C-alpha positions in Angstrom: -41.8 13.9 11.4 -38.4 14.6 12.8 -37.7 10.9 13.5 -38.5 10.0 9.7 -36.1 12.6 8.3 -33.4 11.5 10.9 -33.7 8.2 9.6 -33.9 9.3 5.9 -30.7 11.4 6.6 -29.0 8.5 8.5 -30.0 6.0 5.3 -28.5 8.3 2.9 -25.6 8.6 4.6 -25.2 5.0 4.9 -25.8 4.5 1.3 -23.2 6.9 0.1 -20.5 5.0 2.7 -21.4 2.1 1.2 -21.2 2.8 -2.3 -18.1 5.0 -1.9 -16.6 1.7 -0.1 -17.5 -0.1 -3.2 -15.6 2.2 -5.9 -12.8 0.7 -7.3 -9.4 2.5 -6.4 -8.2 5.1 -8.5 -5.6 4.2 -11.0 -2.3 5.4 -11.7 0.1 4.1 -9.1 2.3 2.2 -11.3 2.5 1.7 -15.4 1.2 -1.4 -17.4 4.9 -1.8 -18.4 6.2 -2.1 -14.7 3.6 -4.6 -14.0 4.8 -6.5 -17.0 8.3 -6.3 -15.7 7.0 -7.1 -12.3 5.5 -10.6 -13.4 8.4 -11.8 -15.2 10.8 -11.0 -12.3 8.1 -12.3 -9.9 7.9 -15.8 -12.0 11.6 -16.1 -11.6 12.4 -14.9 -8.4 9.6 -15.3 -6.0 6.7 -17.6 -7.3 9.1 -20.7 -5.6 8.0 -19.6 -2.7 5.1 -17.3 -2.9 3.4 -19.3 -5.4 2.7 -18.8 -8.9 -0.9 -17.5 -7.8 0.5 -15.3 -5.2 -1.4 -16.7 -2.5 1.7 -17.4 -0.5 2.7 -21.1 1.0 4.0 -21.6 4.7 6.3 -19.1 5.8 5.7 -17.0 2.8 2.9 -14.8 2.9 0.2 -13.8 0.7 0.7 -11.1 -1.5 -2.8 -11.1 -2.8 -6.3 -11.1 -1.2 -7.7 -10.3 2.3 -4.6 -11.3 3.9 -2.1 -9.3 2.0 -4.5 -6.1 2.3 -5.3 -6.2 5.7 -1.4 -6.2 6.4 -0.6 -3.5 4.1 -3.8 -1.5 3.4 -2.9 1.5 5.5 0.9 1.3 4.8 2.4 3.1 1.7 3.8 2.0 -1.7 7.0 3.3 -0.4 6.7 0.9 2.5 6.2 -2.0 0.2 8.8 -1.3 -1.9 11.7 -0.7 1.1 10.2 -4.1 2.4 10.8 -6.0 -0.5 14.2 -4.4 -1.3 15.6 -4.9 2.3 14.0 -8.1 2.9 13.8 -10.4 0.0 14.7 -12.9 -0.6 15.2 -13.9 3.0 18.7 -15.9 2.1 20.8 -14.8 -0.5 21.7 -11.1 -2.2 18.9 -8.7 -1.9 17.0 -7.3 -4.6 17.7 -3.9 -6.3 15.6 -1.0 -5.8 14.2 -1.5 -9.5 13.6 -4.8 -8.9 11.3 -4.0 -5.8 9.6 -1.4 -7.7 8.5 -3.7 -10.7 7.8 -6.1 -8.2 5.8 -3.9 -6.2 3.9 -2.8 -9.3 2.8 -6.4 -10.1 1.7 -7.0 -6.6 -0.3 -4.1 -6.9 -2.2 -5.4 -10.1 -2.8 -8.8 -8.9 -4.6 -6.9 -6.1 -7.1 -4.8 -8.4 -5.0 -1.6 -8.7 -5.2 -0.1 -12.0 -2.0 1.1 -14.1 -2.0 5.0 -15.1 0.3 6.9 -16.8 2.4 7.8 -14.2 5.2 5.2 -12.7 5.6 3.7 -9.4 8.3 5.0 -8.0 10.6 4.3 -4.4 9.0 7.7 -2.8 5.1 7.1 -3.5 3.4 7.7 -0.3 0.1 6.7 -1.5 -1.4 4.0 0.9 -2.0 0.6 -0.7 -5.8 0.5 0.0 -6.2 3.8 -1.9 -4.6 1.9 -4.9 -5.7 -1.7 -4.5 -8.8 -3.6 -3.4 -7.4 -6.8 -2.8 -9.5 -8.6 -5.7 -7.7 -9.7 -8.1 -8.5 -8.1 -11.9 -11.2 -9.8 -13.9 -8.7 -11.7 -16.2 -4.9 -12.2 -14.8 -2.3 -10.1 -16.3 -0.4 -11.8 -19.0 3.1 -11.4 -19.3 2.9 -11.2 -23.0 0.3 -8.1 -23.0 1.6 -5.0 -24.6 3.4 -2.6 -22.3 1.1 0.3 -22.9 -2.3 -1.7 -22.0 -5.3 -1.3 -23.9 
């Protein structure tokens, strides 16, 4: 009887772990307007190397999917913003902090993070894995979507 209780408790624990692992990340890491601005910035400054679908190409790393999340899951949004600002583009003038913030918002959106009411800031210490799943949203974000979402 004790063995059955143990197995039931173990199964229940695993069920909770699996279910919680499948929950979508909490929203609120950035605003929809930031993601719209980020998409426009990405298309103009980043898509040539990182590709229009953010999948990367040769030396330009993927900015979406499993590869991106494996690299950035435990790192913070602040670290992503700092990396973009201090490293991109590899040649030429660096991006401004405002450009890095909106680009980060777009990258988070492309990785399944949901927009919220609070804007993304350079001080955001939330782990990217807590915001993004690495899975693209059901419908690709549109550059002409209303800034307020909905």
